[in-house]
C-alpha angles and dihedrals in degrees: 000000000000098000130007102178112157113252130215107201090197092059095081142328088262091054090048091053091048092049091050092049091050092048092052092047096048092045086063094044094242125147121223092257090050092051089046091056092049093048098037096244133116117261089242089058091052089048092050093052093046093052094042096243090112127044123234111243122213090255092050092050093048092049091049090054090052094049096045096037092233098142107226097325096113091041091056093044090049089054089056090053093051094041103032126180090242134045119276108271096026095095090058090050092050090051089056091050087071089064098044128126096178135015129196115195134188123182127174114185103018140036110265115261093241090068102030118125117233092252094048092049092046091051092052091049092046088056091050091049092049088055090051092245094124139015127239089255091052090050089055091049092048093051091048091051091049092054091051092050093048092050090069091065092064100030129094115305096001119197123256107258126200112188132185119187124188114239089237090070090060092055097043107104110230119173096346139289097303092049092051093047089052091047092053088052090053090053091053090049089051091051089055093059113108093229097047135085118189126188133173120223100219127216087244091073088073112161091357094075105120097218129039100189138055112272138184120194123189131193107200129209091258090057095254119135126214133181128213126198134163141218124192090269106037148355123250125211113201119200103163106111098219091060096039094049091052089055091047089054091049090050091051090051088052092051090053092049094050125081114264120263097266092053091043090052090052089053092051091049091048092051091048091051099042102035109023104038 
């Protein structure tokens, strides 16, 4: 066998496709070279798809369905890999969240997913669907993933979470007055958790705000640190320490510049009372 790397189907849609392809192949007793001959692909190509290092094209998925007699099941699963519910790179980040000891989060124009209420999250996804950015099925998948991620905050041995939210996110109307009032309440509940620290980056920081883009920093159980950022097209997971440590330092500067948690909580309560009630 060319490659026998262990697969975790929950790691990403690409890994799930690879695991399913391997399972179908092994159930028939075929080697990777034998499947390659049947499909018209090199054994190294089969290995790459099975291990997730190579994506399955539409033509590959259709041919796999023909060879295995699976109707259009692999074609449809391949479509999900090429057009996932989340940005490329985000699945890898979510997998690392399971191994995290400490998270540092910065969001600018929206409340971070980890502390979004169901109605707030649904309103954001409804807007994305109305723009044609996602399908109804992808919205369902996104909301399910969000629920799973949030459950870790209240489960056994939750990670320490430092969170900075830009004041603009508290004024941005998402889903209506009631939704925003509820969302502010969720933020206050989060701030009361013993393993959480919540700060608001106020408008008054102006040009002195240390970071100008959303950022997620993870400290893993093995001591490694990674950083995750996003563009409109994809997510980027940074592992190289010299870049990650620079972002950690910038985040720490931001924390120092922001009001402490008690003052930030007062600001959230004031905005909830004056704007969303």
